[in-house]
N, C-alpha and C positions, 0 to 999 in steps of 0.2 A: 518320545519326541515333544518338544515345545508345543503347548495348545496354540491353536489358530488365534484365538482371542488375545492370549498373552503376546503372541508374535506381533500382532497389530499394535497392541497397546505399547510395546518396546520400540516399535518402529516410529510411533507417534511422540513418543519422548525424546528420540534421537533427531527427527525432524525438527522438532520444536527448538532445542538446543542448537542445531545446525543454523536455523534460521537467525536467532538471536546473535551467535557468534560471528554471522556473515556481517552484521551491522558493526562490528567492532573495528577500530582502526581504519575507518573510512575517511579520516580528516587529514590524511596526509597530503597536505597542500603544500605550497611553496613555504609557508611561514614554519610548518611542522618540518620539513627538510633543512631550514636553516637553524632551527633551534637543536635539532640533532646534531647537525655539523658542528654548531658551536660547543655543545656538550662533549664531542668526540675528544679522545685524547688526542693531543697535538702531535706526539710522537708516533701515533699509529699510522702504519705504512698505507692503509686504504680506508675511505670513509665507510663508515657504518650506516648501511640502510636503515630506513625509518621502520619500526616494529611493524609487523604483520602477521596474520595467520595463513601460512602456506598450505596447509591441509588439514582437514579434518575427516576422521575415517573410523569405523567400528573396528575393533579388535578382538581377539580372545574367543572364547566359546560362541558368542553371538555370532560374530562373522565368520566363524568355521561352521556354523550350523550342528554344533554339537551339544547344545543346550538341552537340558531334560525338561519335563514338565514339573512345574513348581518352584524354578528357579525365575526370579525376578530381577536379575540383574545383568546389565550390560557393560562393556568397557569401550570408552571412546578415546582415541589417540588425537591429541592436537598438537600440530607442528608448526611451531613459532618461526619466523624468519630469523630471529636473533636470540640468544639466550635470555630468558627472562629473569628479571631482577627480582629480589624479594620484595621489595615494596611494590613492584609493578604487580606481583602475583597476588597481593593483598587488594589492589585496587581492581585486578581483573576477577576475583571473586566478588567483591562488593557489586561491582557492576552486572556481573551475571546474576546475582541475587535480586538486584532491584528490577531487571528485565523478566525475570521469571518469578513473579510475585506468588503465583500458586504453588511453588515447589520450595522444598526445604533444601539450603545449600550450606553445606558444611565443606571447610577447605583444611588442608593437611600439608603443611610446609615440609614435614618429615619425609612425605610421599610423593610431593609435587603433584598433587591431584586434588580434585575437586568433586564433591560428591553431590550429586541431583537426585533428591528423592520426590515422588509425587504423592498425591494425597491417597492414591490407590496401592502404595506400596512398591511401586516399579521405581527401581534405582539405576542411575547411570553414573559409573566413575570416570571422570574425564582426567587423563593424564597428560601433563604438559611436557613437551620435549622440544628439541629443534634439529636440524640436521647434525650429522656426526662432525662435519668439519667445523661447524659453529660451536659445538659443545667445547671443543679444545679451547676456544678464545674465552671461556666464561671466567669471572674472576670471582672474589669473595662477596661481592655484592648481588651475586646471581645465585640462582638456586644449584644446589649442589650438583657436580658433575656425574657423580655416580647415580644419582637419581634420574638424571636426564638420559643418562645412557641406558638404564634399566628400561626406561619408559620407551626409548628409541628402539630397543631390542623387540618391544611388542608389535612394531609394525613389521620387523623383520620376520618375526614368526608366523604372521597373518599371511604375508607374501609367501612364505615358504609352503605353507599348509595349502594355499590356493593353487599354487603351481604343482604341488607333489600329491595331494590327496583329492584327486579328481573322481575317483571312483565313489558313489554313495554308499557302498557298503564299509569304506573306511569310516565315514561318519556314522554309520548304523554301529558299528563296534565301539567307537568311542562314546555314544551315547549309552551302551550297556554298562561299560567300565565306569562312566561316570554315574550311573545309577548304583552300581557296587559301592563306590565312593560315599554317596548319599545314606546307603542303608547300612553299611557296615563300617563299624568305627576303624577297623584295622586298615582301612584304605583312605583315611583321612589325610595322612601324611603326603599322598600322592598330590602333585599340582595338576591343575587341568593340562599344561603343555605337556607333562610327563604322560598324563592318559592318552592325549592324541597322538604323541610320537610311538607310543606302545601299541596303539591301533595300527598305525602305519606300518610298523615292524613287523606286528603279527601277521598283517594281510598279504604283505609282499614276499614273493617266492621267486626264484629264477631256475630255469631249466639248464640242462648241461650245456647248452650253446649260449646261455647268458641272457635268454631272453625273459624280461619281467613278466609276471601273471599274478592275479589275485586269488586267494585262497578263499572259499566259501566262509561264511560268517560263522557257523558251528565248528568248523575246524580252527579258525583264526582265534576265536574264544579259548577255545580249549589250549592252543598255543600259548596265548598270552598267559594263562593261569600257570602252565607249566613252566614258563620262562621265569615268572615271578616266585614259583615255589621252590626254584632250583637256586635261588640267591641271585637273581639277575640285577637287583637293585640292593644288594649288600655290598659294605664296603670290601674294597679290592676289587670287585667286579668292573669288567669294562662297560657294562650296561649300554645305553644308547648315547651316542654323541649328539650334543645338542648343537644343531646346525646354525642356530642364532648367536651362539657364543663365539667370541674371537679367539679364544685359547682352545678351542675344540674340547672342552670338558664335559664330562657326562651329565645326563640330565638329572641323576639322582645325587650329585655331589652336594647340593643344597638341602638335602634331607638329613634329619638328625639320626643317631644311630638307632635310637629307641622306634622311631617311625619307619626305618628300613626293617627293622625286625617284626614290626607289627605288620606290614605289607606281606612279607615273606609268610608270617603264620596265618594270616588271613587266606592268602591264595592256597596254602596247602589244604587248609580245611575245606575250602569252597571245592577244590579238585576233588578231593575224596568223596564229598556229598554228591558232586555232580556225576562222577564215575560210577556210583553206585544206584544211580538213578532218581536222585533227589532233585532234578532239574526244577520242578514247579517252586521248590523252596527257594531254591538260588535265585530264580528269577522274580520272586515276590508274588507268584500266582496263589501261593498258598502261605500260612503263618510262619515267618521266619525269624521270630523274637528267640533271641539267645542261639541263633543257628550256629554261630562261632564261638560261643562261650560255654555251651553246655553239650553233653554227650547226645548223639543222635542215633535213633535205630531205624535204619531205611532198609527195606526189604529183608528183614532179619540179620542184618548186618549192623554191628555196632561201631559206630564213627566217633572217635575221639578227637576233639579239637587240638590244634598244635599249641605248644605252650612256648612263652617267650623265654629267651635264652640271654637276652642283654641285661645286665645289671648295672645300674647307674651308681658309681661310687663316689659318695659327697666327701670333699677333703674335711678331716677333723682338724679342729683347733686345739692346741694343748690347753688344758686347764689352768687357768693362772692360780688358782688357789694351790693346787699341786705343785706347781711351778715354785711359788714362794715358800712352801713347806721342804723343798729339797735341800739338802746340806750343800753349802758353798763348796767349791772345789779350790784348795789352795794351790797355788802356782809358786813353786821355788826354783831359785835360779840354780 
């Protein structure tokens, strides 16, 4: 679980950013409204409102309380009233940098985000978006639609998690799986959102009458590893439907085939070690160096790690020298 000192430090970063952003766009007086009205397209059926910040909130693992100790990064979603223009994005970043002089500010137009880093190493990624209906009205001079939709989905995910993952054991299981992701390279391909959805899926159960209940954490952890070991996140598997996606795609569709294979292999190896009594190594209470890469002997039982089966075939281009040396083919009528 995130240390209390780190929790307070990250909350302080969020509060300072929120306080600074609260002073932006406060000059919306009559002159500003008249300027916006003049610049608006004459053919537009509705007058565009002056730009403003409608909402600032934390999203991701920090908001869902699934951060683990050692992580010093939080995510902030900034919802604008209108789609932000590319020029306005640069001015927004420069204004934030001047207001937060003790922080290092870097902006990325390719991700529609601004990164704020403190002197102590705590980072806040601020993602820019606006309401879904306003995103549809964006043009070429605005930030890309796909980026604003992607950032907009972060807010939907945070809301879904807050509504459906009330039980603290779900957050506990998500932190355990997040720890696996940090300690074992095989789980690196899993996104934090996939980890949280897997924790919710593994903890939830229903009786014959359809009444929901929550499994104990040990049973849910074993269930999550069994699911991953069986190919739950492999190509062709239904997996877990992403509740934030409009087309209902599975959460693992964004993983590469190599990442899917690594996740499955890592889960198989961990499950074997766990079932043979190697829980202290699995949870990091004993040295777990090379746990998923080397043969392990646990209680006189030899445990072999799973081996990847996916092979990436690169396209080969013909050798131009060999092509030139080939005899020409004569075509006759």
